[in-house]
C-alpha positions in Angstrom: 133.2 86.6 105.8 133.1 85.3 102.2 135.3 87.8 100.4 133.9 87.0 97.0 130.4 87.9 98.2 131.5 91.6 98.7 130.0 94.0 96.2 129.9 97.7 95.9 128.1 99.9 93.5 127.8 103.8 93.2 124.5 105.4 91.8 123.6 108.9 90.6 120.0 110.2 89.9 119.2 113.7 88.8 115.9 115.4 88.2 115.7 118.7 86.2 113.1 120.6 84.3 112.3 123.6 82.2 108.9 125.2 83.3 106.6 128.0 81.8 103.8 129.8 83.6 100.7 129.5 81.4 98.6 131.5 83.7 100.3 135.0 83.2 98.3 138.0 82.3 98.5 139.2 78.8 100.4 142.3 79.6 102.9 140.4 81.9 105.9 138.5 81.1 105.4 134.8 81.8 107.7 133.4 84.5 110.1 130.6 83.1 113.0 128.8 84.2 115.4 125.9 84.0 115.9 123.9 87.3 117.9 121.1 88.8 115.2 120.0 91.4 117.3 117.0 92.9 120.4 115.2 92.7 120.9 111.9 94.5 124.5 110.6 95.0 124.7 107.2 96.5 126.9 104.1 97.1 125.7 100.6 98.3 127.8 97.7 99.5 127.1 94.2 99.9 129.0 92.5 102.9 127.6 89.1 102.6 124.3 87.4 102.2 122.9 88.8 105.4 124.4 92.3 105.7 124.5 95.4 103.2 124.7 99.1 103.5 123.7 102.1 101.6 124.5 105.9 101.8 122.7 108.5 99.7 123.1 112.2 99.7 120.3 114.5 98.5 121.3 117.6 96.9 118.7 120.2 95.9 116.8 123.4 96.8 115.9 123.2 100.5 114.3 125.6 103.0 116.9 124.4 105.5 119.8 125.5 103.4 120.9 127.2 100.2 119.7 126.7 96.7 121.8 123.6 96.3 122.6 122.1 99.8 123.6 118.4 100.4 121.8 116.6 103.0 122.6 113.2 104.2 119.3 111.2 103.2 120.2 107.6 103.8 123.0 106.0 105.9 121.5 102.5 106.9 122.7 98.9 107.5 120.3 96.4 106.4 120.2 92.9 108.0 118.3 90.0 106.4 117.7 88.2 109.7 116.0 85.4 107.8 114.3 84.6 104.6 111.3 86.5 105.8 112.5 89.2 108.0 114.8 92.1 107.2 115.7 95.1 109.3 117.0 98.7 108.4 119.0 100.6 111.1 120.2 104.1 110.8 119.0 106.9 108.6 116.8 104.9 106.6 113.7 105.2 104.2 110.3 105.6 105.8 107.5 103.5 105.0 104.6 106.0 105.0 104.2 106.8 101.2 106.6 104.3 99.7 103.8 102.3 98.1 102.4 105.1 96.2 105.9 106.5 95.4 106.8 103.2 93.7 103.4 102.7 91.8 103.1 106.4 90.8 106.7 105.9 89.4 107.3 109.5 88.5 109.1 111.0 91.5 111.3 113.1 89.0 108.0 114.9 87.9 106.2 115.1 91.3 106.5 113.6 94.9 103.8 111.3 96.1 100.9 112.9 98.0 102.0 112.7 101.7 105.5 113.8 100.8 104.1 116.8 98.6 101.8 118.0 101.2 104.4 117.4 104.1 102.4 114.9 106.0 105.4 112.5 106.3 109.0 112.4 105.9 110.8 110.3 103.0 113.7 109.2 105.6 114.4 109.6 109.1 116.7 108.1 111.9 115.4 104.8 113.5 114.7 101.2 112.7 112.4 99.6 110.2 111.3 96.1 109.8 109.7 94.1 107.1 108.3 90.7 107.3 106.8 88.5 104.7 104.2 85.9 105.9 103.6 84.5 102.5 104.0 85.4 98.7 100.6 87.4 99.3 100.9 89.0 102.7 103.7 91.3 104.3 103.9 93.5 107.1 106.2 96.4 108.1 106.9 98.5 111.1 109.1 101.6 111.9 110.1 103.6 115.1 111.7 106.9 113.9 112.7 110.2 115.4 110.0 111.7 113.5 112.0 115.0 112.5 112.9 113.6 109.0 116.5 113.6 107.6 117.1 117.3 107.5 116.6 117.8 111.2 117.9 116.3 114.6 115.7 114.9 117.1 113.5 117.5 118.8 113.9 118.3 122.6 110.9 116.4 123.4 112.4 113.2 122.5 109.3 111.5 121.2 109.4 108.8 118.6 107.2 108.6 115.7 105.9 105.0 114.8 104.0 103.2 112.0 102.6 99.8 111.0 101.7 98.6 107.7 100.2 95.6 105.8 100.4 95.0 102.1 98.2 92.3 100.4 98.6 91.1 96.8 95.8 89.6 94.9 97.9 87.7 92.3 100.4 89.7 90.3 98.3 92.6 89.1 96.5 93.9 92.1 97.8 95.2 95.5 96.2 96.6 98.7 97.9 98.7 101.4 97.0 99.8 104.9 99.3 102.0 107.1 98.8 103.4 110.5 101.2 106.2 111.6 101.2 107.8 115.1 103.0 110.8 116.3 102.6 111.3 120.1 101.6 114.5 121.7 104.4 116.5 123.7 101.9 118.1 126.1 98.9 116.7 128.2 96.4 119.5 128.1 92.9 119.2 127.1 93.6 120.6 123.7 96.3 118.0 122.8 96.2 114.4 121.4 98.3 112.0 119.5 98.1 112.6 115.9 97.4 109.7 113.8 97.5 109.1 109.9 95.5 106.3 108.6 96.3 105.2 104.8 94.5 103.1 102.4 96.0 102.6 99.1 95.4 100.4 96.0 97.4 99.7 92.8 96.5 97.6 89.6 99.3 96.9 87.1 99.3 95.3 83.8 102.0 95.1 81.2 100.8 98.4 79.7 98.5 100.1 82.3 98.6 101.3 85.8 95.8 102.7 88.0 96.2 103.5 91.7 94.7 105.6 94.4 95.4 106.6 97.9 93.4 108.2 100.7 94.9 109.6 103.9 93.0 110.6 107.0 94.9 112.8 109.6 93.2 113.0 113.0 94.4 115.3 115.7 96.4 117.1 113.1 99.5 118.7 114.5 98.6 117.2 117.9 95.5 119.4 118.2 92.7 117.5 119.4 89.9 117.0 117.0 91.6 118.9 114.3 91.1 116.8 111.0 92.6 116.7 107.5 91.9 114.4 104.7 94.0 113.8 101.3 93.2 111.8 98.2 95.4 111.0 95.3 94.4 109.1 92.2 97.0 108.5 89.5 97.4 106.4 86.3 99.3 105.5 83.2 99.2 103.9 79.8 102.1 102.7 77.7 101.3 103.2 74.0 104.4 101.8 72.8 107.8 100.7 73.8 109.0 104.2 74.4 105.8 106.4 75.1 103.5 106.5 78.0 100.7 108.7 78.8 100.0 109.5 82.5 97.8 111.5 84.6 97.3 112.4 88.5 94.6 114.2 90.4 95.1 115.2 94.0 92.2 116.4 96.3 93.9 118.5 99.0 90.9 120.7 99.8 90.7 119.5 103.3 94.3 120.1 104.1 96.2 123.2 105.1 96.9 123.9 101.3 93.1 123.9 100.6 93.2 123.2 96.8 93.4 120.6 94.1 96.2 119.5 91.8 96.4 117.8 88.5 99.1 116.6 86.1 98.7 115.0 82.6 101.3 114.5 80.0 103.4 112.2 77.9 106.6 110.5 78.9 109.2 109.1 76.6 112.3 106.8 77.5 115.2 108.2 75.3 117.8 105.7 76.4 118.6 103.4 79.4 118.4 105.6 82.4 117.2 108.7 80.5 113.5 109.7 80.6 111.7 112.8 79.5 108.2 114.0 80.2 106.2 116.9 78.5 103.2 117.7 80.9 101.0 120.4 82.3 100.6 120.9 86.0 97.6 122.7 87.4 96.7 124.0 91.0 93.3 125.4 91.9 92.6 126.9 95.2 89.4 125.6 97.1 87.9 129.1 97.3 84.9 129.8 95.2 85.7 131.5 91.9 89.5 130.6 92.1 91.1 130.3 88.7 93.7 127.3 87.9 97.3 128.1 87.8 98.7 126.3 84.9 102.4 125.6 84.3 103.9 123.7 81.3 106.8 121.5 82.3 109.5 119.5 80.4 110.9 117.0 83.1 114.0 115.0 82.7 115.6 112.1 84.8 118.8 110.7 84.2 120.4 108.0 86.3 123.2 105.5 86.3 
C-alpha cells in the first residue's frame, strides 16, 4: 500500500429553518418555529487509488426515534475496479432519485420527489455498481435489502433491485431512465411485483437549470393493478454571483398524498459553505374546493 496516498477528511452538513404558517385564520395564532431539520456527520478515507470508505450519521427528527435521533446512513467501501467500473458495498446511497436530488440541488429546502413522497429510500444495505461506457453513456445497478437505512431486513428476506441509464447530450443536457423492482412476498391473485419507472431530464447552463422527473408506480405496495403517478418540475436562474431564483412544482394528485406542492423563492450564498433561502411552500389537496396551505420558510444550510 502506498502510505502517501492515504487521505482522510471529516464533513459536517446542517439544515435549519424558521417557518411561519401563512394560512392561519384571522382569529388564530399562526404556527411558527425554528427547526434543525437535519445534521450529517461524516468521515471519508482514501486507502489508495482503488479503495476508499465513507461513514455518515444522519441526525434529525425521525418517526423511528426521538426528535433528534442519530442513524447510520452511510457505511460503505468503494472499489474502483477499473477506469470505467466502480462498486459500493455496505450501507450505501441508493440510485433511485440521485439524479433529481443533484440537479434540484436544494436538499436543505426540500427532498427530491421520490424521497419526499416515500417511494424510495436515500440509502440502504447492499451493493451498487456504476459502469461508464463513454463520456456520454453510463449505467448503474443496485441490489438492496429494500428497507432503507433506518430498518433491518424484513422477515421475508426479499431484495429490492434497480437498473438505470444516464445519457449526456453534450455538457448541458442529460437524460435519465431508471427501473426499480420490489418483489412480492405472497403469491395470491391480488399480489404482484411493484415496479417504479422513472424518466428524468435536466438542462444546465452557467446561470440556469431546468429539470423534470416523471415516476410511474405499478402494482403499488405489491397490490396487483394498483397504480400511482408522480411528476416534479423544477428550475433556477442565477441573477448574480450570490443570488439565485428557484421554483418547483410537484403533481402528487395520483399518489397516496393526493395533492400538489409548490416552492418558489430566492437563495443567497453568504460565504463558502453557507447558503440561505427565503421561500414560500404551498400544499393543495386534490379534493375540489381545497384551499392552499402556505408556509413562509427561511432555510439555512451550512457545511464544512
